[in-house]
C-alpha positions as CSV (number, residue, x, y, z in Angstrom):
1,X,86.2,118.5,124.8
2,X,85.4,117.1,128.2
3,X,87.0,113.7,129.0
4,X,86.8,111.4,131.9
5,X,89.9,109.8,133.3
6,X,90.5,106.1,133.2
7,X,93.2,103.5,133.1
8,X,93.7,101.6,129.8
9,X,91.3,98.8,129.0
10,X,92.2,95.7,127.1
11,X,90.5,93.9,124.2
12,X,90.9,90.1,124.0
13,X,90.3,87.3,121.7
14,X,90.8,89.0,118.3
15,X,90.7,86.8,115.2
16,X,93.2,87.2,112.4
17,X,90.6,88.8,110.3
18,X,88.9,92.1,111.0
19,X,86.1,92.0,113.5
20,X,83.1,94.3,113.6
21,X,82.9,96.7,116.4
22,X,80.1,94.7,118.0
23,X,82.3,91.6,118.2
24,X,82.8,89.6,121.4
25,X,85.9,88.1,122.7
26,X,86.5,84.4,123.2
27,X,85.3,84.6,126.8
28,X,82.0,86.0,125.7
29,X,82.7,89.5,126.9
30,X,81.9,92.4,124.6
31,X,84.8,93.9,122.9
32,X,85.4,97.2,124.8
33,X,86.0,99.1,121.6
34,X,82.4,98.5,120.6
35,X,80.9,100.5,123.4
36,X,83.5,103.3,124.0
37,X,82.4,106.9,123.6
38,X,83.3,108.8,120.4
39,X,85.9,110.9,122.3
40,X,87.7,107.9,123.8
41,X,91.1,107.3,122.2
42,X,91.3,103.8,120.7
43,X,94.7,102.4,120.2
44,X,95.3,99.3,118.1
45,X,98.2,97.9,120.0
46,X,100.7,95.3,118.7
47,X,103.4,96.5,121.2
48,X,103.9,94.6,124.5
49,X,100.7,94.9,126.5
50,X,102.4,95.7,129.8
51,X,104.4,98.5,128.3
52,X,101.5,100.1,126.5
53,X,99.3,99.8,129.5
54,X,101.9,101.8,131.5
55,X,102.1,104.4,128.7
56,X,98.3,104.7,128.5
57,X,97.9,105.0,132.2
58,X,100.6,107.7,132.5
59,X,99.1,109.6,129.5
60,X,95.6,109.5,131.0
61,X,97.0,110.7,134.3
62,X,98.7,113.7,132.6
63,X,96.0,114.7,130.2
64,X,92.7,113.2,131.4
65,X,92.2,111.6,128.0
66,X,90.7,108.1,128.2
67,X,92.5,105.4,126.3
68,X,91.3,101.9,125.3
69,X,93.6,99.3,123.9
70,X,92.7,96.6,121.4
71,X,95.7,94.2,121.6
72,X,96.9,91.8,118.9
73,X,100.1,91.1,116.9
74,X,101.7,93.1,114.1
75,X,100.3,91.2,111.2
76,X,96.8,90.7,112.7
77,X,96.2,94.3,113.5
78,X,97.9,95.7,110.4
79,X,95.7,93.5,108.2
80,X,92.6,94.3,110.3
81,X,93.2,98.1,109.7
82,X,93.6,97.6,106.0
83,X,90.4,95.6,105.9
84,X,88.5,98.1,108.0
85,X,89.8,101.0,106.0
86,X,88.2,104.4,106.6
87,X,85.5,102.7,108.8
88,X,88.0,101.7,111.5
89,X,87.4,103.0,115.0
90,X,91.1,103.1,115.6
91,X,92.8,106.4,116.3
92,X,96.4,105.2,116.8
93,X,98.3,102.1,115.7
94,X,101.4,100.9,117.6
95,X,103.6,98.0,116.4
96,X,106.5,96.0,117.6
97,X,108.1,96.0,114.1
98,X,107.9,98.4,111.2
99,X,106.7,96.2,108.3
100,X,103.1,96.1,109.7
101,X,103.1,99.9,109.9
102,X,104.4,100.1,106.3
103,X,101.5,97.9,105.3
104,X,99.0,100.4,106.8
105,X,101.0,103.4,105.4
106,X,101.0,101.9,101.9
107,X,97.3,101.5,102.1
108,X,97.0,105.3,102.5
109,X,95.5,105.0,106.0
110,X,97.9,107.3,108.0
111,X,98.0,111.0,108.4
112,X,101.3,112.9,108.9
113,X,102.8,113.0,112.3
114,X,103.2,116.5,113.9
115,X,106.6,117.9,113.1
116,X,107.3,118.6,116.7
117,X,106.9,114.9,117.5
118,X,109.1,113.9,114.6
119,X,111.7,116.3,115.8
120,X,111.9,114.3,119.0
121,X,113.1,111.2,117.2
122,X,116.4,110.9,115.3
123,X,116.0,110.4,111.5
124,X,117.3,106.8,111.5
125,X,114.5,105.7,113.8
126,X,111.6,107.1,111.8
127,X,110.5,106.7,108.2
128,X,111.4,109.4,105.6
129,X,107.7,109.7,104.8
130,X,106.8,111.3,108.2
131,X,103.6,109.3,108.2
132,X,104.5,107.5,111.4
133,X,107.4,107.6,113.9
134,X,109.6,105.2,115.8
135,X,108.7,104.8,119.5
136,X,111.2,102.0,120.5
137,X,113.8,99.7,119.0
138,X,115.2,96.2,119.4
139,X,118.4,94.6,118.0
140,X,118.9,91.3,116.2
141,X,121.3,89.0,118.0
142,X,122.7,85.5,117.8
143,X,122.2,83.7,121.1
144,X,124.6,80.8,121.5
145,X,125.7,78.2,124.0
146,X,129.4,78.5,124.6
147,X,129.6,74.8,125.5
148,X,128.5,74.1,121.9
149,X,130.2,77.0,120.0
150,X,133.5,78.8,120.6
151,X,133.8,82.5,119.7
152,X,136.0,81.5,116.7
153,X,133.1,79.4,115.4
154,X,130.5,82.1,115.5
155,X,129.1,83.4,112.2
156,X,130.6,86.6,111.0
157,X,127.4,87.5,109.2
158,X,123.8,86.3,109.5
159,X,124.2,85.4,105.8
160,X,126.7,82.7,106.8
161,X,123.9,80.7,108.4
162,X,123.0,79.6,104.8
163,X,126.2,77.5,104.7
164,X,125.6,73.7,104.8
165,X,128.0,73.6,107.9
166,X,125.1,75.2,109.9
167,X,122.6,72.5,109.1
168,X,120.8,71.6,112.3
169,X,123.0,74.0,114.3
170,X,120.8,77.1,114.7
171,X,117.2,77.8,115.5
172,X,114.6,80.6,114.8
173,X,110.9,81.3,114.8
174,X,110.1,82.0,111.1
175,X,106.4,82.2,111.8
176,X,106.7,85.3,114.0
177,X,106.6,88.9,113.1
178,X,110.0,89.5,114.8
179,X,111.9,87.1,112.5
180,X,110.0,88.3,109.4
181,X,111.1,91.8,110.2
182,X,114.7,90.6,110.2
183,X,114.1,89.0,106.8
184,X,112.6,92.2,105.5
185,X,115.9,93.9,106.4
186,X,117.8,91.2,104.5
187,X,115.5,91.8,101.6
188,X,116.1,95.5,101.6
189,X,119.9,95.2,102.0
190,X,120.7,92.2,99.9
191,X,117.9,92.1,97.3
192,X,115.3,89.5,96.4
193,X,117.6,86.9,94.8
194,X,120.1,86.7,97.7
195,X,117.2,86.7,100.2
196,X,115.4,83.9,98.3
197,X,118.6,81.8,98.3
198,X,119.2,82.5,102.0
199,X,115.7,81.4,102.8
200,X,116.0,78.3,100.8
201,X,119.2,77.4,102.6
202,X,117.5,78.3,105.9
203,X,114.7,75.8,105.3
204,X,117.4,73.1,105.0
205,X,119.4,74.3,108.0
206,X,117.2,75.7,110.7
207,X,115.4,74.1,113.6
208,X,112.0,75.8,113.8
209,X,110.6,77.1,117.2
210,X,107.4,78.8,118.1
211,X,108.9,82.1,119.2
212,X,112.0,83.9,120.4
213,X,111.7,82.6,124.0
214,X,111.4,79.0,122.8
215,X,114.5,79.5,120.6
216,X,116.5,80.9,123.5
217,X,115.3,78.0,125.8
218,X,116.5,75.5,123.2
219,X,119.9,77.1,123.0
220,X,120.1,77.2,126.7
221,X,119.2,73.5,127.0
222,X,121.8,72.5,124.3
223,X,119.2,71.4,121.8
224,X,120.8,73.7,119.2
225,X,124.1,75.6,119.4
226,X,122.7,79.0,118.5
227,X,119.7,80.9,117.4
228,X,118.5,84.2,116.0
229,X,116.3,86.3,118.3
230,X,115.9,89.9,119.5
231,X,118.1,91.2,122.3
232,X,115.5,92.0,125.0
233,X,114.4,88.4,125.6
234,X,117.9,87.6,126.8
235,X,118.4,90.7,128.9
236,X,115.0,90.3,130.6
237,X,115.9,86.7,131.6
238,X,119.3,87.7,132.7
239,X,117.7,90.4,134.8
240,X,115.5,87.8,136.5
241,X,116.1,84.1,137.3
242,X,118.4,83.4,134.2
243,X,116.5,80.1,134.0
244,X,116.2,80.3,130.2
245,X,119.5,82.0,129.4
246,X,122.0,81.1,132.1
247,X,124.0,78.8,129.8
248,X,124.1,81.3,126.9
249,X,125.8,84.4,125.6
250,X,125.0,86.9,122.9
251,X,126.8,87.6,119.7
252,X,126.3,91.0,118.0
253,X,127.0,90.9,114.3
254,X,127.9,94.6,114.0
255,X,129.7,95.9,110.9
256,X,126.4,97.1,109.3
257,X,125.6,93.4,108.6
258,X,122.0,92.5,108.0
259,X,122.2,90.5,111.2
260,X,122.9,93.8,113.1
261,X,119.5,95.1,112.0
262,X,117.7,97.3,114.6
263,X,114.0,96.9,114.2
264,X,112.0,100.1,114.8
265,X,108.6,99.9,116.7
266,X,106.2,102.3,115.1
267,X,103.4,104.6,116.1
268,X,101.0,106.3,113.7
269,X,97.7,108.2,113.6
270,X,94.9,106.9,111.4
271,X,93.7,109.5,108.9
272,X,90.1,108.4,109.6
273,X,90.4,109.2,113.3
274,X,87.9,111.7,114.6
275,X,90.2,112.4,117.5
276,X,93.2,113.8,115.6
277,X,94.4,116.2,118.2
278,X,94.3,113.7,121.0
279,X,96.0,111.0,118.9
280,X,98.8,113.3,118.0
281,X,99.2,114.2,121.7
282,X,99.5,110.5,122.4
283,X,102.4,110.0,120.0
284,X,104.0,113.2,121.3
285,X,103.8,111.7,124.8
286,X,105.3,108.4,123.8
287,X,108.3,110.0,122.1
288,X,108.6,112.6,124.8
289,X,110.8,112.4,127.9
290,X,108.1,110.8,130.2
291,X,107.1,108.2,127.6
292,X,110.6,107.2,126.7
293,X,111.6,107.0,130.4
294,X,108.8,104.6,131.0
295,X,110.3,102.5,128.3
296,X,113.9,102.9,129.4
297,X,113.4,102.1,133.0
298,X,110.7,99.5,132.7
299,X,110.7,95.8,132.3
300,X,110.7,95.7,128.5
301,X,114.5,96.1,128.0
302,X,113.8,97.7,124.6
303,X,115.7,100.7,123.4
304,X,114.3,104.2,123.8
305,X,114.8,106.1,120.5
306,X,113.7,109.6,121.3
307,X,114.3,112.6,123.5
308,X,117.8,111.6,124.5
309,X,116.6,109.1,127.1
310,X,119.2,106.4,127.8
311,X,118.5,102.7,127.6
312,X,118.8,100.4,130.6
313,X,122.5,100.4,131.5
314,X,122.7,96.6,131.1
315,X,122.3,97.1,127.3
316,X,125.0,98.0,124.9
317,X,124.4,101.4,123.4
318,X,122.5,101.7,120.2
319,X,125.4,103.4,118.6
320,X,127.8,100.5,119.5
321,X,125.6,98.0,117.6
322,X,126.8,99.3,114.2
323,X,123.4,98.6,112.6
324,X,122.9,98.9,108.9
325,X,121.1,102.0,107.6
326,X,117.5,101.0,106.7
327,X,114.6,103.3,106.0
328,X,111.9,101.5,108.1
329,X,109.1,102.6,105.6
330,X,110.8,100.5,102.9
331,X,110.4,97.2,104.7
332,X,108.0,95.0,102.7
333,X,106.0,92.4,104.8
334,X,104.0,91.2,101.8
335,X,107.1,90.3,99.7
336,X,108.7,88.7,102.7
337,X,105.7,86.5,103.3
338,X,105.7,85.4,99.7
339,X,109.4,84.6,99.7
340,X,109.2,82.7,103.0
341,X,106.2,80.8,101.7
342,X,108.0,79.9,98.5
343,X,111.0,78.6,100.6
344,X,108.7,76.4,102.6
345,X,109.1,78.3,105.9
346,X,105.5,79.5,106.2
């Protein structure tokens, strides 16, 4: 099949519900997915846009295969794929966290990943089903202001944040896919009753912020003593101006605690794709040495999970995090949403 080379194109202005392929973005421009040729690889991308642009451009440079990105968040694109079903134009789905990928997997929309690609990724960073694979990882951390909390006062477990002593003393962004993935790990490890009780206590104790960055900024400014975020927001800011993290430190829960959860970013091929070979090549590229080096040496500060590529040296090693063992395909975004809604957090 003859293909023309191109850099990745972006789609903008997606609504939370599925859009038709003739949809327009908010600025009136036609959605680029609507007009792409049949042999263009369409990636529904919930990963960080800059990272996936770099991946797509390098893949095109190496293979000549054109890639178009439709960008959105985990829940938005996962639900869109479920609504579109077999009529979707998507060839590949990339996520920041695994629950959205499990949603699409459970809808029967994914095809098995090539074994050679799976073999590039350690078992703990991919689902047992083999219907998608890990492409990156991020660690749960507790960011804290040492002027407000001593090391002796730090929570030994994320579950301790349900204690009334923590009322008004920690922040989080419960409306985001990142935090909901953390809750999905608590659900898998602790069960629904303990998770429900923890969420009800959280509703009493937590100060709600819009996202991880806002949470970190609040801790840095002394608005709250601590907060639950993913590691890379802190390391990115530390690598830059430190404007939003200069007054903070990180606490890693370790000890296989739910708060030591390492969230796996996923990549899968849609069973309905008419570009199966090219889609599988894309996943093989992401998990191969070049793709993982782009991740490990780039701005993202996420963890490579495949091909033996090391993370940025500023990060603690994945092995040192003592993360709990969680099969990422078991994480249940629907039940988490229900539990968080019942607790008044959504």
